[in-house]
MARSE-417357 format. One record per residue (C-alpha): residue in three letters; chain; x, y, z. Coordinates in steps of 0.05 Angstrom, whole numbers, plus 32768, in hexadecimal, padded with zeros to 4 digits. Example, Ala and Ser with C-alpha at 12.3 -4.5 7.8 and 13.67 -1.06 7.14 Angstrom:
REM residues 2
PT res chain east north   up
PT ala     A 80F6  7FA6 809C
PT ser     A 8111  7FEB 808F
This chain:
REM residues 82
PT res chain east north   up
PT unk     A 895E  8E38 8644
PT unk     A 898B  8E00 8639
PT unk     A 8968  8DC5 861F
PT unk     A 8981  8D7B 8641
PT unk     A 8981  8D47 8615
PT unk     A 897F  8D02 862C
PT unk     A 8975  8CC0 860A
PT unk     A 892B  8C9E 8621
PT unk     A 894B  8C62 864A
PT unk     A 897D  8C93 8670
PT unk     A 893B  8CC2 867A
PT unk     A 8918  8C88 869A
PT unk     A 894B  8C80 86CA
PT unk     A 8957  8CC5 86DB
PT unk     A 890C  8CDE 86DD
PT unk     A 8910  8CFA 8728
PT unk     A 8950  8D24 8711
PT unk     A 8932  8D36 86CA
PT unk     A 88EE  8D53 86F2
PT unk     A 8916  8D7C 8720
PT unk     A 8939  8D99 86E8
PT unk     A 88F1  8DAA 86C4
PT unk     A 88DE  8DC7 8702
PT unk     A 891A  8DF9 8706
PT unk     A 890D  8E07 86BF
PT unk     A 8939  8DE1 8699
PT unk     A 890F  8DB1 8664
PT unk     A 892B  8D6B 8655
PT unk     A 891E  8D4C 860E
PT unk     A 891D  8D06 8609
PT unk     A 8930  8CE2 85C9
PT unk     A 892B  8C9B 85B2
PT unk     A 895E  8C82 8580
PT unk     A 8976  8CD1 8577
PT unk     A 8934  8CE8 856D
PT unk     A 8911  8D14 8592
PT unk     A 88D7  8CEB 85B9
PT unk     A 88B8  8D18 85F3
PT unk     A 88C9  8D54 861D
PT unk     A 88CD  8D58 8669
PT unk     A 88B2  8DA1 8679
PT unk     A 889A  8DD0 86B0
PT unk     A 884D  8DD2 86B2
PT unk     A 885F  8E1E 86A7
PT unk     A 887D  8E0B 866A
PT unk     A 8847  8DDC 8657
PT unk     A 8812  8E11 865C
PT unk     A 8832  8E4B 863D
PT unk     A 883B  8E1A 85F9
PT unk     A 87EF  8E10 85FE
PT unk     A 87C9  8E4A 8603
PT unk     A 8780  8E4D 85F6
PT unk     A 873E  8E27 8612
PT unk     A 8749  8DF6 8642
PT unk     A 8723  8DBA 8636
PT unk     A 86F3  8DCB 8672
PT unk     A 86E1  8E0C 8658
PT unk     A 86BB  8DE5 861D
PT unk     A 8691  8DCA 8654
PT unk     A 8640  8DD7 863A
PT unk     A 8658  8DEA 85F7
PT unk     A 8629  8DB7 85D4
PT unk     A 85EB  8DCB 85FD
PT unk     A 85AF  8DBE 85CD
PT unk     A 85DF  8D92 85A3
PT unk     A 85AA  8D53 85B0
PT unk     A 8566  8D74 85B8
PT unk     A 853C  8D6D 85E8
PT unk     A 854A  8D28 85F9
PT unk     A 8593  8D11 85F0
PT unk     A 857A  8CC5 85F1
PT unk     A 8541  8CC2 85C0
PT unk     A 856F  8CF0 8590
PT unk     A 85A9  8CB9 8595
PT unk     A 8572  8C82 858A
PT unk     A 855A  8CA6 8550
PT unk     A 8598  8CAC 852E
PT unk     A 85A5  8C5C 853D
PT unk     A 855F  8C4E 8522
PT unk     A 8572  8C74 84DF
PT unk     A 8599  8C43 84C7
PT unk     A 856B  8BFD 84D1
């Protein structure tokens, strides 16, 4: 897999082309002042690079953390400092 490198300004001007390249499997590296700044890759590459639990899979994992009344727990915490 070849990495296409372009400056940030050129990347801004050729974004549709870079997006097409990424869709075809060719990532592009955007540079700013010669240093890596961002990358344009296909969603498949992004998902492979970030395995593990997704954010929504954590939903409900704090059940019971705030007690029976979350509002009361927050009020108690606020009043603790008075």
